[in-house]
C-alpha positions as CSV (number, residue, x, y, z in Angstrom):
1,X,-34.4,50.1,-57.0
2,X,-36.6,47.7,-55.0
3,X,-33.6,46.6,-53.0
4,X,-32.8,50.2,-51.9
5,X,-36.5,50.8,-51.1
6,X,-36.4,47.8,-48.8
7,X,-33.3,49.0,-47.1
8,X,-34.9,52.4,-46.5
9,X,-38.2,50.9,-45.3
10,X,-36.7,48.5,-42.8
11,X,-34.0,51.0,-41.8
12,X,-36.7,53.5,-40.9
13,X,-38.8,50.9,-39.0
14,X,-35.7,49.7,-37.2
15,X,-34.8,53.2,-36.2
16,X,-38.3,53.9,-34.9
17,X,-38.3,50.6,-32.8
18,X,-34.8,51.4,-31.4
19,X,-35.8,54.9,-30.6
20,X,-39.0,53.7,-28.8
21,X,-37.0,51.1,-26.8
22,X,-34.4,53.7,-25.7
23,X,-37.2,56.1,-24.7
24,X,-39.0,53.4,-22.7
25,X,-35.8,52.4,-20.9
26,X,-35.1,56.0,-20.0
27,X,-38.7,56.4,-18.7
28,X,-38.4,53.2,-16.6
29,X,-35.1,54.4,-15.0
30,X,-36.7,57.7,-14.1
31,X,-39.7,56.1,-12.5
32,X,-37.4,53.8,-10.4
33,X,-35.2,56.6,-9.2
34,X,-35.9,59.1,-6.5
35,X,-36.0,62.1,-8.8
36,X,-38.4,64.8,-7.8
37,X,-41.8,64.6,-9.5
38,X,-43.1,67.3,-11.7
39,X,-44.7,70.3,-9.9
40,X,-47.5,70.2,-12.5
41,X,-48.8,66.8,-11.2
42,X,-51.1,66.5,-8.2
43,X,-48.7,64.3,-6.2
44,X,-45.7,66.4,-7.3
45,X,-47.1,69.6,-5.8
46,X,-48.0,67.8,-2.6
47,X,-44.4,66.6,-2.4
48,X,-43.0,70.1,-2.9
49,X,-45.4,71.6,-0.3
50,X,-44.3,68.9,2.2
51,X,-40.7,69.8,1.6
52,X,-41.4,73.5,2.1
53,X,-43.3,73.1,5.3
54,X,-40.5,71.1,7.0
């Protein structure tokens, strides 16, 4: 019983760490790319307005 509980505990913790790492890597890739910013942010709306006025 204790062995199974240890596997479940460390498996859950391992999954959470791996999920966080993958999310952080995806966020870093998005920041480094030239993807358009969200129109909800202050600099994102300025970027879109600059594109429209060209």
